[in-house]
C-alpha positions in Angstrom: -32.9 58.2 -75.6 -35.9 60.2 -74.3 -38.8 59.3 -74.1 -41.6 62.1 -74.0 -45.0 62.1 -72.2 -48.3 63.6 -73.4 -51.9 64.3 -72.0 -53.7 61.0 -73.1 -56.3 61.6 -75.8 -58.5 59.3 -77.2 -58.1 57.7 -80.8 -59.3 55.2 -83.2 -57.2 52.2 -82.8 -56.3 50.4 -85.8 -58.1 46.6 -85.8 -57.0 43.4 -86.5 -60.2 41.3 -88.2 -60.2 38.0 -89.0 -63.1 36.5 -91.2 -62.9 32.3 -91.5 -65.1 30.2 -94.0 -65.4 27.4 -96.0 -65.3 28.9 -99.9 -68.0 30.7 -101.0 -69.2 31.6 -97.4 -69.1 35.2 -97.9 -65.7 36.6 -96.3 -64.8 38.6 -99.7 -68.0 40.6 -99.3 -68.3 40.4 -96.0 -64.7 42.0 -95.6 -65.5 45.2 -98.2 -68.8 45.6 -96.2 -66.6 46.0 -92.8 -63.8 47.8 -95.0 -66.7 50.1 -96.1 -67.6 51.1 -92.7 -64.0 51.6 -91.6 -63.1 53.8 -94.4 -66.4 55.7 -96.1 -63.9 57.7 -98.2 -62.8 54.0 -100.0 -59.7 54.1 -99.2 -59.3 50.5 -99.1 -56.7 48.7 -100.4 -57.5 45.4 -101.1 -54.5 42.4 -101.4 -55.4 39.7 -104.0 -53.9 36.4 -103.7 -56.6 34.4 -105.5 -56.0 35.3 -109.0 -57.8 38.9 -109.1 -61.0 37.2 -108.4 -61.5 40.5 -106.0 -62.1 42.7 -109.0 -65.5 40.7 -109.4 -66.9 43.2 -106.7 -65.0 46.1 -108.2 -68.8 47.8 -109.2 -70.3 47.2 -106.1 -67.7 48.7 -103.8 -64.7 51.3 -103.8 -61.8 50.1 -103.3 -57.8 49.6 -104.8 -56.8 46.5 -106.3 -53.1 44.9 -106.1 -52.9 41.5 -107.8 -50.4 39.4 -105.3 -48.9 36.7 -106.8 -46.3 33.7 -105.5 -44.1 33.2 -103.4 -46.4 33.8 -100.6 -43.9 33.9 -97.8 -44.7 35.9 -94.3 -41.7 38.7 -95.8 -44.3 39.0 -98.9 -47.6 40.0 -97.0 -45.8 42.4 -94.7 -44.4 44.5 -98.0 -47.7 44.3 -99.2 -49.5 46.2 -95.9 -46.4 48.4 -95.7 -47.4 49.4 -99.3 -51.0 49.9 -98.8 -50.0 52.2 -95.5 -47.9 54.1 -98.1 -50.1 54.6 -100.3 -52.6 56.3 -97.8 -54.9 53.3 -97.3 -56.6 53.4 -94.0 -58.1 49.3 -94.7 -55.7 46.7 -95.9 -57.9 43.3 -97.0 -55.6 40.6 -97.3 -57.7 37.6 -99.4 -56.6 35.4 -98.6 -53.9 35.2 -95.7 -54.0 31.3 -95.7 -51.3 31.4 -98.6 -49.1 32.6 -95.9 -49.4 29.2 -94.3 -49.9 26.7 -97.4 -49.6 28.3 -100.5 -47.0 28.6 -102.8 -43.9 30.0 -101.3 -45.6 29.7 -97.6 -44.2 28.9 -94.6 -45.5 25.2 -95.2 -43.4 24.7 -98.7 -40.5 26.0 -96.7 -40.5 23.7 -93.8 -40.9 21.1 -96.4 -37.7 22.3 -98.6 -35.7 22.3 -95.9 -36.8 18.8 -94.8 -35.7 17.9 -98.2 -32.5 19.4 -98.7 -31.0 21.0 -102.2 -28.9 18.1 -103.7 -25.3 19.1 -105.5 -26.1 19.3 -109.3 -25.9 15.9 -110.7 -25.8 14.0 -107.6 -29.1 12.1 -108.1 -28.7 10.0 -104.7 -27.2 12.0 -102.2 -26.1 10.7 -99.0 -27.1 11.6 -96.0 -24.9 14.3 -94.1 -24.2 11.7 -91.1 -22.7 9.7 -93.6 -19.1 10.2 -94.0 -18.5 12.2 -96.4 -21.9 12.3 -96.8 -22.3 16.7 -96.4 -20.3 16.7 -99.8 -23.0 15.8 -101.7 -25.1 18.7 -101.0 -25.9 22.3 -101.2 -28.2 22.9 -98.6 -28.2 20.1 -96.4 -31.5 18.8 -95.0 -32.7 19.5 -91.7 -34.4 17.1 -89.3 -37.9 17.5 -88.1 -38.6 20.1 -86.0 -35.7 22.0 -86.5 -36.9 22.4 -90.1 -39.7 24.5 -88.5 -37.4 26.8 -87.2 -37.0 28.9 -89.8 -40.4 29.2 -91.1 -41.8 30.3 -87.4 -39.2 32.8 -87.2 -40.4 34.3 -90.4 -44.5 33.8 -89.2 -43.1 35.5 -85.9 -41.3 38.6 -87.5 -44.9 38.8 -89.7 -46.9 39.1 -86.6 -44.9 41.6 -85.2 -45.1 43.9 -88.1 -48.8 43.5 -87.7 -48.8 44.9 -84.1 -47.6 48.1 -85.8 -49.6 48.5 -88.8 -51.1 52.2 -88.6 -54.2 51.1 -90.9 -56.9 48.3 -90.2 -56.4 45.0 -91.6 -58.8 42.3 -92.6 -57.6 38.8 -92.9 -59.6 36.4 -94.7 -59.1 32.4 -94.3 -60.2 29.7 -96.1 -61.2 26.7 -93.1 -61.9 23.3 -93.5 -63.9 21.0 -91.2 -62.6 18.8 -88.6 -63.3 15.7 -86.9 -62.1 13.3 -84.4 -62.3 9.8 -84.8 -63.5 8.1 -81.6 -62.5 4.2 -81.5 -64.0 1.9 -78.6 -62.7 2.8 -75.2 -61.9 6.2 -75.9 -63.6 9.0 -74.0 -65.9 11.4 -75.6 -66.9 14.9 -75.1 -69.8 14.2 -72.2 -67.3 12.0 -70.6 -68.8 8.5 -71.2 -66.8 5.8 -72.9 -67.3 5.3 -76.8 -69.1 1.6 -77.5 -68.1 2.1 -81.1 -66.4 3.9 -83.7 -67.9 7.6 -83.4 -67.1 10.6 -85.7 -67.1 13.4 -84.0 -67.7 16.9 -85.3 -65.1 19.7 -84.1 -66.1 22.5 -86.3 -64.9 24.8 -88.7 -61.0 25.2 -88.4 -59.3 28.4 -90.0 -56.2 27.1 -92.3 -53.3 29.4 -90.8 -50.4 29.1 -88.2 -51.5 27.8 -85.0 -50.9 30.8 -83.3 -52.0 33.8 -85.8 
């Protein structure tokens, strides 16, 4: 393969932006505000996983809407972004990208399905594959943890690699949960002291997504 080198010219590098917050925090409106600034012409694709709720803003902003229904596997999001690029969109909003993790058909559900396996039709109480001839009871043998996460994480990794090659700006809206840590007597506190009684320490808001997202 031959590589061609040309004089470097500054370009508008495509952005990957994540907005995380609780329900009602303003993620969708903030995403549309950002997208409008990035594409004043209105070439904004809106990938809507929230039962068409993005259309609530159709009277305030210019954008192109796509209703994304389950399953919410990583490859569906990759296809959605590619479709936005092919349609000439300069910005693609994904609301909500959290579905790739915990939505119907997302990687958590895929991992659970692999852990449970698929018995053959008519077999209500399949034997474990490790038992003599137990493998005969299964269409898909169950995979014990952490092995059941190998396939979902690989699919997620492929999606992430495709995002890095995207030719449009992408804005991810991510739901977030407020996390806490329960400290028992004797546990080391964040300030280095020892807890004298059971205490609850707020850990802030954590986006709902694959941990390396």
